[in-house]
mmCIF file of the N, C-alpha and C atoms, coordinates in Angstrom:
data_MODEL
# 
_entry.id   MODEL 
# 
loop_
_atom_site.group_PDB 
_atom_site.id 
_atom_site.type_symbol 
_atom_site.label_atom_id 
_atom_site.label_alt_id 
_atom_site.label_comp_id 
_atom_site.label_asym_id 
_atom_site.label_entity_id 
_atom_site.label_seq_id 
_atom_site.pdbx_PDB_ins_code 
_atom_site.Cartn_x 
_atom_site.Cartn_y 
_atom_site.Cartn_z 
_atom_site.occupancy 
_atom_site.B_iso_or_equiv 
_atom_site.pdbx_formal_charge 
_atom_site.auth_seq_id 
_atom_site.auth_comp_id 
_atom_site.auth_asym_id 
_atom_site.auth_atom_id 
_atom_site.pdbx_PDB_model_num 
ATOM 1   N N  . MET A 1 1  ? 58.901 8.896   -80.536 1.00 0.00 ? 1  MET A N  1 
ATOM 2   C CA . MET A 1 1  ? 58.876 7.608   -79.882 1.00 0.00 ? 1  MET A CA 1 
ATOM 3   C C  . MET A 1 1  ? 60.269 6.984   -79.900 1.00 0.00 ? 1  MET A C  1 
ATOM 4   N N  . THR A 1 2  ? 60.517 6.224   -78.902 1.00 0.00 ? 2  THR A N  1 
ATOM 5   C CA . THR A 1 2  ? 61.785 5.511   -78.855 1.00 0.00 ? 2  THR A CA 1 
ATOM 6   C C  . THR A 1 2  ? 61.684 4.230   -79.658 1.00 0.00 ? 2  THR A C  1 
ATOM 7   N N  . SER A 1 3  ? 62.808 3.674   -79.972 1.00 0.00 ? 3  SER A N  1 
ATOM 8   C CA . SER A 1 3  ? 62.826 2.420   -80.722 1.00 0.00 ? 3  SER A CA 1 
ATOM 9   C C  . SER A 1 3  ? 62.120 1.302   -79.957 1.00 0.00 ? 3  SER A C  1 
ATOM 10  N N  . LEU A 1 4  ? 62.316 1.289   -78.640 1.00 0.00 ? 4  LEU A N  1 
ATOM 11  C CA . LEU A 1 4  ? 61.664 0.257   -77.829 1.00 0.00 ? 4  LEU A CA 1 
ATOM 12  C C  . LEU A 1 4  ? 60.153 0.416   -77.881 1.00 0.00 ? 4  LEU A C  1 
ATOM 13  N N  . THR A 1 5  ? 59.664 1.605   -77.756 1.00 0.00 ? 5  THR A N  1 
ATOM 14  C CA . THR A 1 5  ? 58.225 1.859   -77.817 1.00 0.00 ? 5  THR A CA 1 
ATOM 15  C C  . THR A 1 5  ? 57.663 1.449   -79.170 1.00 0.00 ? 5  THR A C  1 
ATOM 16  N N  . GLU A 1 6  ? 58.363 1.783   -80.227 1.00 0.00 ? 6  GLU A N  1 
ATOM 17  C CA . GLU A 1 6  ? 57.916 1.390   -81.569 1.00 0.00 ? 6  GLU A CA 1 
ATOM 18  C C  . GLU A 1 6  ? 57.908 -0.115  -81.726 1.00 0.00 ? 6  GLU A C  1 
ATOM 19  N N  . ALA A 1 7  ? 58.933 -0.782  -81.215 1.00 0.00 ? 7  ALA A N  1 
ATOM 20  C CA . ALA A 1 7  ? 58.994 -2.244  -81.312 1.00 0.00 ? 7  ALA A CA 1 
ATOM 21  C C  . ALA A 1 7  ? 57.849 -2.886  -80.546 1.00 0.00 ? 7  ALA A C  1 
ATOM 22  N N  . VAL A 1 8  ? 57.555 -2.367  -79.372 1.00 0.00 ? 8  VAL A N  1 
ATOM 23  C CA . VAL A 1 8  ? 56.459 -2.910  -78.564 1.00 0.00 ? 8  VAL A CA 1 
ATOM 24  C C  . VAL A 1 8  ? 55.126 -2.715  -79.285 1.00 0.00 ? 8  VAL A C  1 
ATOM 25  N N  . MET A 1 9  ? 54.928 -1.542  -79.863 1.00 0.00 ? 9  MET A N  1 
ATOM 26  C CA . MET A 1 9  ? 53.679 -1.283  -80.589 1.00 0.00 ? 9  MET A CA 1 
ATOM 27  C C  . MET A 1 9  ? 53.547 -2.177  -81.813 1.00 0.00 ? 9  MET A C  1 
ATOM 28  N N  . GLU A 1 10 ? 54.637 -2.384  -82.549 1.00 0.00 ? 10 GLU A N  1 
ATOM 29  C CA . GLU A 1 10 ? 54.589 -3.262  -83.721 1.00 0.00 ? 10 GLU A CA 1 
ATOM 30  C C  . GLU A 1 10 ? 54.318 -4.700  -83.306 1.00 0.00 ? 10 GLU A C  1 
ATOM 31  N N  . TRP A 1 11 ? 54.961 -5.143  -82.245 1.00 0.00 ? 11 TRP A N  1 
ATOM 32  C CA . TRP A 1 11 ? 54.744 -6.506  -81.749 1.00 0.00 ? 11 TRP A CA 1 
ATOM 33  C C  . TRP A 1 11 ? 53.290 -6.673  -81.310 1.00 0.00 ? 11 TRP A C  1 
ATOM 34  N N  . SER A 1 12 ? 52.764 -5.682  -80.632 1.00 0.00 ? 12 SER A N  1 
ATOM 35  C CA . SER A 1 12 ? 51.376 -5.721  -80.191 1.00 0.00 ? 12 SER A CA 1 
ATOM 36  C C  . SER A 1 12 ? 50.428 -5.805  -81.387 1.00 0.00 ? 12 SER A C  1 
ATOM 37  N N  . ASP A 1 13 ? 50.703 -5.049  -82.428 1.00 0.00 ? 13 ASP A N  1 
ATOM 38  C CA . ASP A 1 13 ? 49.878 -5.109  -83.641 1.00 0.00 ? 13 ASP A CA 1 
ATOM 39  C C  . ASP A 1 13 ? 49.913 -6.503  -84.263 1.00 0.00 ? 13 ASP A C  1 
ATOM 40  N N  . LEU A 1 14 ? 51.090 -7.113  -84.309 1.00 0.00 ? 14 LEU A N  1 
ATOM 41  C CA . LEU A 1 14 ? 51.225 -8.466  -84.867 1.00 0.00 ? 14 LEU A CA 1 
ATOM 42  C C  . LEU A 1 14 ? 50.450 -9.489  -84.041 1.00 0.00 ? 14 LEU A C  1 
ATOM 43  N N  . VAL A 1 15 ? 50.574 -9.396  -82.733 1.00 0.00 ? 15 VAL A N  1 
ATOM 44  C CA . VAL A 1 15 ? 49.876 -10.331 -81.845 1.00 0.00 ? 15 VAL A CA 1 
ATOM 45  C C  . VAL A 1 15 ? 48.365 -10.166 -81.994 1.00 0.00 ? 15 VAL A C  1 
ATOM 46  N N  . ASN A 1 16 ? 47.897 -8.927  -82.059 1.00 0.00 ? 16 ASN A N  1 
ATOM 47  C CA . ASN A 1 16 ? 46.456 -8.691  -82.219 1.00 0.00 ? 16 ASN A CA 1 
ATOM 48  C C  . ASN A 1 16 ? 45.948 -9.209  -83.559 1.00 0.00 ? 16 ASN A C  1 
ATOM 49  N N  . ALA A 1 17 ? 46.724 -9.027  -84.623 1.00 0.00 ? 17 ALA A N  1 
ATOM 50  C CA . ALA A 1 17 ? 46.322 -9.534  -85.939 1.00 0.00 ? 17 ALA A CA 1 
ATOM 51  C C  . ALA A 1 17 ? 46.249 -11.064 -85.919 1.00 0.00 ? 17 ALA A C  1 
ATOM 52  N N  . PHE A 1 18 ? 47.231 -11.702 -85.289 1.00 0.00 ? 18 PHE A N  1 
ATOM 53  C CA . PHE A 1 18 ? 47.227 -13.164 -85.163 1.00 0.00 ? 18 PHE A CA 1 
ATOM 54  C C  . PHE A 1 18 ? 46.001 -13.623 -84.380 1.00 0.00 ? 18 PHE A C  1 
ATOM 55  N N  . ARG A 1 19 ? 45.727 -12.942 -83.278 1.00 0.00 ? 19 ARG A N  1 
ATOM 56  C CA . ARG A 1 19 ? 44.589 -13.302 -82.425 1.00 0.00 ? 19 ARG A CA 1 
ATOM 57  C C  . ARG A 1 19 ? 43.282 -13.225 -83.213 1.00 0.00 ? 19 ARG A C  1 
ATOM 58  N N  . GLN A 1 20 ? 43.099 -12.174 -83.972 1.00 0.00 ? 20 GLN A N  1 
ATOM 59  C CA . GLN A 1 20 ? 41.884 -12.028 -84.765 1.00 0.00 ? 20 GLN A CA 1 
ATOM 60  C C  . GLN A 1 20 ? 41.764 -13.129 -85.818 1.00 0.00 ? 20 GLN A C  1 
ATOM 61  N N  . LYS A 1 21 ? 42.861 -13.462 -86.464 1.00 0.00 ? 21 LYS A N  1 
ATOM 62  C CA . LYS A 1 21 ? 42.836 -14.541 -87.469 1.00 0.00 ? 21 LYS A CA 1 
ATOM 63  C C  . LYS A 1 21 ? 42.484 -15.877 -86.827 1.00 0.00 ? 21 LYS A C  1 
ATOM 64  N N  . ILE A 1 22 ? 43.119 -16.183 -85.702 1.00 0.00 ? 22 ILE A N  1 
ATOM 65  C CA . ILE A 1 22 ? 42.884 -17.480 -85.062 1.00 0.00 ? 22 ILE A CA 1 
ATOM 66  C C  . ILE A 1 22 ? 41.463 -17.559 -84.508 1.00 0.00 ? 22 ILE A C  1 
ATOM 67  N N  . LEU A 1 23 ? 40.917 -16.433 -84.026 1.00 0.00 ? 23 LEU A N  1 
ATOM 68  C CA . LEU A 1 23 ? 39.541 -16.442 -83.517 1.00 0.00 ? 23 LEU A CA 1 
ATOM 69  C C  . LEU A 1 23 ? 38.518 -16.631 -84.635 1.00 0.00 ? 23 LEU A C  1 
ATOM 70  N N  . SER A 1 24 ? 38.860 -16.292 -85.855 1.00 0.00 ? 24 SER A N  1 
ATOM 71  C CA . SER A 1 24 ? 37.931 -16.477 -86.970 1.00 0.00 ? 24 SER A CA 1 
ATOM 72  C C  . SER A 1 24 ? 37.985 -17.896 -87.538 1.00 0.00 ? 24 SER A C  1 
ATOM 73  N N  . LEU A 1 25 ? 38.936 -18.670 -87.110 1.00 0.00 ? 25 LEU A N  1 
ATOM 74  C CA . LEU A 1 25 ? 39.125 -20.024 -87.630 1.00 0.00 ? 25 LEU A CA 1 
ATOM 75  C C  . LEU A 1 25 ? 37.919 -20.949 -87.442 1.00 0.00 ? 25 LEU A C  1 
ATOM 76  N N  . PRO A 1 26 ? 37.295 -21.024 -86.268 1.00 0.00 ? 26 PRO A N  1 
ATOM 77  C CA . PRO A 1 26 ? 36.188 -21.975 -86.101 1.00 0.00 ? 26 PRO A CA 1 
ATOM 78  C C  . PRO A 1 26 ? 35.064 -21.799 -87.119 1.00 0.00 ? 26 PRO A C  1 
ATOM 79  N N  . VAL A 1 27 ? 34.690 -20.578 -87.409 1.00 0.00 ? 27 VAL A N  1 
ATOM 80  C CA . VAL A 1 27 ? 33.603 -20.345 -88.367 1.00 0.00 ? 27 VAL A CA 1 
ATOM 81  C C  . VAL A 1 27 ? 34.040 -20.741 -89.771 1.00 0.00 ? 27 VAL A C  1 
ATOM 82  N N  . ARG A 1 28 ? 35.276 -20.378 -90.126 1.00 0.00 ? 28 ARG A N  1 
ATOM 83  C CA . ARG A 1 28 ? 35.760 -20.664 -91.481 1.00 0.00 ? 28 ARG A CA 1 
ATOM 84  C C  . ARG A 1 28 ? 36.017 -22.150 -91.702 1.00 0.00 ? 28 ARG A C  1 
ATOM 85  N N  . ALA A 1 29 ? 36.427 -22.873 -90.672 1.00 0.00 ? 29 ALA A N  1 
ATOM 86  C CA . ALA A 1 29 ? 36.848 -24.262 -90.854 1.00 0.00 ? 29 ALA A CA 1 
ATOM 87  C C  . ALA A 1 29 ? 35.836 -25.292 -90.351 1.00 0.00 ? 29 ALA A C  1 
ATOM 88  N N  . SER A 1 30 ? 34.705 -24.856 -89.845 1.00 0.00 ? 30 SER A N  1 
ATOM 89  C CA . SER A 1 30 ? 33.777 -25.796 -89.218 1.00 0.00 ? 30 SER A CA 1 
ATOM 90  C C  . SER A 1 30 ? 33.240 -26.859 -90.171 1.00 0.00 ? 30 SER A C  1 
ATOM 91  N N  . ASP A 1 31 ? 33.193 -26.575 -91.456 1.00 0.00 ? 31 ASP A N  1 
ATOM 92  C CA . ASP A 1 31 ? 32.729 -27.574 -92.420 1.00 0.00 ? 31 ASP A CA 1 
ATOM 93  C C  . ASP A 1 31 ? 33.821 -28.563 -92.811 1.00 0.00 ? 31 ASP A C  1 
ATOM 94  N N  . SER A 1 32 ? 35.028 -28.364 -92.321 1.00 0.00 ? 32 SER A N  1 
ATOM 95  C CA . SER A 1 32 ? 36.170 -29.167 -92.747 1.00 0.00 ? 32 SER A CA 1 
ATOM 96  C C  . SER A 1 32 ? 36.515 -30.336 -91.837 1.00 0.00 ? 32 SER A C  1 
ATOM 97  N N  . ILE A 1 33 ? 35.802 -30.499 -90.733 1.00 0.00 ? 33 ILE A N  1 
ATOM 98  C CA . ILE A 1 33 ? 36.123 -31.577 -89.799 1.00 0.00 ? 33 ILE A CA 1 
ATOM 99  C C  . ILE A 1 33 ? 35.476 -32.872 -90.293 1.00 0.00 ? 33 ILE A C  1 
ATOM 100 N N  . PRO A 1 34 ? 36.289 -33.851 -90.658 1.00 0.00 ? 34 PRO A N  1 
ATOM 101 C CA . PRO A 1 34 ? 35.730 -35.123 -91.154 1.00 0.00 ? 34 PRO A CA 1 
ATOM 102 C C  . PRO A 1 34 ? 34.898 -35.830 -90.077 1.00 0.00 ? 34 PRO A C  1 
ATOM 103 N N  . GLY A 1 35 ? 33.799 -36.378 -90.477 1.00 0.00 ? 35 GLY A N  1 
ATOM 104 C CA . GLY A 1 35 ? 32.980 -37.176 -89.575 1.00 0.00 ? 35 GLY A CA 1 
ATOM 105 C C  . GLY A 1 35 ? 31.990 -36.378 -88.738 1.00 0.00 ? 35 GLY A C  1 
ATOM 106 N N  . ILE A 1 36 ? 32.043 -35.055 -88.791 1.00 0.00 ? 36 ILE A N  1 
ATOM 107 C CA . ILE A 1 36 ? 31.096 -34.244 -88.033 1.00 0.00 ? 36 ILE A CA 1 
ATOM 108 C C  . ILE A 1 36 ? 30.242 -33.459 -89.026 1.00 0.00 ? 36 ILE A C  1 
ATOM 109 N N  . THR A 1 37 ? 28.949 -33.756 -89.022 1.00 0.00 ? 37 THR A N  1 
ATOM 110 C CA . THR A 1 37 ? 28.057 -33.093 -89.973 1.00 0.00 ? 37 THR A CA 1 
ATOM 111 C C  . THR A 1 37 ? 27.323 -31.910 -89.356 1.00 0.00 ? 37 THR A C  1 
ATOM 112 N N  . ASP A 1 38 ? 27.335 -31.815 -88.039 1.00 0.00 ? 38 ASP A N  1 
ATOM 113 C CA . ASP A 1 38 ? 26.680 -30.710 -87.340 1.00 0.00 ? 38 ASP A CA 1 
ATOM 114 C C  . ASP A 1 38 ? 27.650 -29.537 -87.257 1.00 0.00 ? 38 ASP A C  1 
ATOM 115 N N  . ARG A 1 39 ? 27.371 -28.495 -88.040 1.00 0.00 ? 39 ARG A N  1 
ATOM 116 C CA . ARG A 1 39 ? 28.278 -27.341 -88.114 1.00 0.00 ? 39 ARG A CA 1 
ATOM 117 C C  . ARG A 1 39 ? 28.464 -26.679 -86.749 1.00 0.00 ? 39 ARG A C  1 
ATOM 118 N N  . SER A 1 40 ? 27.413 -26.549 -85.974 1.00 0.00 ? 40 SER A N  1 
ATOM 119 C CA . SER A 1 40 ? 27.547 -25.899 -84.669 1.00 0.00 ? 40 SER A CA 1 
ATOM 120 C C  . SER A 1 40 ? 28.420 -26.726 -83.728 1.00 0.00 ? 40 SER A C  1 
ATOM 121 N N  . ALA A 1 41 ? 28.341 -28.041 -83.831 1.00 0.00 ? 41 ALA A N  1 
ATOM 122 C CA . ALA A 1 41 ? 29.199 -28.896 -83.014 1.00 0.00 ? 41 ALA A CA 1 
ATOM 123 C C  . ALA A 1 41 ? 30.656 -28.728 -83.399 1.00 0.00 ? 41 ALA A C  1 
ATOM 124 N N  . SER A 1 42 ? 30.924 -28.681 -84.695 1.00 0.00 ? 42 SER A N  1 
ATOM 125 C CA . SER A 1 42 ? 32.314 -28.516 -85.119 1.00 0.00 ? 42 SER A CA 1 
ATOM 126 C C  . SER A 1 42 ? 32.837 -27.129 -84.735 1.00 0.00 ? 42 SER A C  1 
ATOM 127 N N  . GLU A 1 43 ? 31.985 -26.102 -84.792 1.00 0.00 ? 43 GLU A N  1 
ATOM 128 C CA . GLU A 1 43 ? 32.407 -24.766 -84.346 1.00 0.00 ? 43 GLU A CA 1 
ATOM 129 C C  . GLU A 1 43 ? 32.752 -24.776 -82.866 1.00 0.00 ? 43 GLU A C  1 
ATOM 130 N N  . ARG A 1 44 ? 31.946 -25.463 -82.062 1.00 0.00 ? 44 ARG A N  1 
ATOM 131 C CA . ARG A 1 44 ? 32.222 -25.550 -80.622 1.00 0.00 ? 44 ARG A CA 1 
ATOM 132 C C  . ARG A 1 44 ? 33.544 -26.259 -80.369 1.00 0.00 ? 44 ARG A C  1 
ATOM 133 N N  . ILE A 1 45 ? 33.796 -27.347 -81.087 1.00 0.00 ? 45 ILE A N  1 
ATOM 134 C CA . ILE A 1 45 ? 35.051 -28.084 -80.927 1.00 0.00 ? 45 ILE A CA 1 
ATOM 135 C C  . ILE A 1 45 ? 36.238 -27.195 -81.283 1.00 0.00 ? 45 ILE A C  1 
ATOM 136 N N  . LEU A 1 46 ? 36.147 -26.553 -82.442 1.00 0.00 ? 46 LEU A N  1 
ATOM 137 C CA . LEU A 1 46 ? 37.249 -25.694 -82.883 1.00 0.00 ? 46 LEU A CA 1 
ATOM 138 C C  . LEU A 1 46 ? 37.426 -24.480 -81.974 1.00 0.00 ? 46 LEU A C  1 
ATOM 139 N N  . THR A 1 47 ? 36.334 -23.902 -81.514 1.00 0.00 ? 47 THR A N  1 
ATOM 140 C CA . THR A 1 47 ? 36.436 -22.756 -80.612 1.00 0.00 ? 47 THR A CA 1 
ATOM 141 C C  . THR A 1 47 ? 37.148 -23.145 -79.326 1.00 0.00 ? 47 THR A C  1 
ATOM 142 N N  . GLY A 1 48 ? 36.823 -24.300 -78.792 1.00 0.00 ? 48 GLY A N  1 
ATOM 143 C CA . GLY A 1 48 ? 37.516 -24.785 -77.601 1.00 0.00 ? 48 GLY A CA 1 
ATOM 144 C C  . GLY A 1 48 ? 38.997 -24.943 -77.839 1.00 0.00 ? 48 GLY A C  1 
ATOM 145 N N  . MET A 1 49 ? 39.359 -25.484 -78.978 1.00 0.00 ? 49 MET A N  1 
ATOM 146 C CA . MET A 1 49 ? 40.777 -25.641 -79.328 1.00 0.00 ? 49 MET A CA 1 
ATOM 147 C C  . MET A 1 49 ? 41.474 -24.291 -79.475 1.00 0.00 ? 49 MET A C  1 
ATOM 148 N N  . VAL A 1 50 ? 40.798 -23.358 -80.110 1.00 0.00 ? 50 VAL A N  1 
ATOM 149 C CA . VAL A 1 50 ? 41.392 -22.021 -80.315 1.00 0.00 ? 50 VAL A CA 1 
ATOM 150 C C  . VAL A 1 50 ? 41.630 -21.358 -78.962 1.00 0.00 ? 50 VAL A C  1 
ATOM 151 N N  . TYR A 1 51 ? 40.638 -21.400 -78.074 1.00 0.00 ? 51 TYR A N  1 
ATOM 152 C CA . TYR A 1 51 ? 40.822 -20.768 -76.766 1.00 0.00 ? 51 TYR A CA 1 
ATOM 153 C C  . TYR A 1 51 ? 41.911 -21.460 -75.968 1.00 0.00 ? 51 TYR A C  1 
ATOM 154 N N  . GLU A 1 52 ? 42.060 -22.757 -76.129 1.00 0.00 ? 52 GLU A N  1 
ATOM 155 C CA . GLU A 1 52 ? 43.139 -23.466 -75.459 1.00 0.00 ? 52 GLU A CA 1 
ATOM 156 C C  . GLU A 1 52 ? 44.501 -22.975 -75.942 1.00 0.00 ? 52 GLU A C  1 
ATOM 157 N N  . VAL A 1 53 ? 44.608 -22.748 -77.235 1.00 0.00 ? 53 VAL A N  1 
ATOM 158 C CA . VAL A 1 53 ? 45.857 -22.244 -77.817 1.00 0.00 ? 53 VAL A CA 1 
ATOM 159 C C  . VAL A 1 53 ? 46.155 -20.827 -77.319 1.00 0.00 ? 53 VAL A C  1 
ATOM 160 N N  . LEU A 1 54 ? 45.120 -19.992 -77.305 1.00 0.00 ? 54 LEU A N  1 
ATOM 161 C CA . LEU A 1 54 ? 45.324 -18.606 -76.876 1.00 0.00 ? 54 LEU A CA 1 
ATOM 162 C C  . LEU A 1 54 ? 45.593 -18.534 -75.389 1.00 0.00 ? 54 LEU A C  1 
# 
């Protein structure tokens, strides 16, 4: 492999790892939103924010 190909593959791996972490955020953080006691509502809010970021 060329250096460019290796760099692209490494960058792709980093981006995919970041994407997976950020997509798991709504489930992990849904209990942390102050003032919202409905877990499914907080997951929906966070999921919308995550997709906006992505």
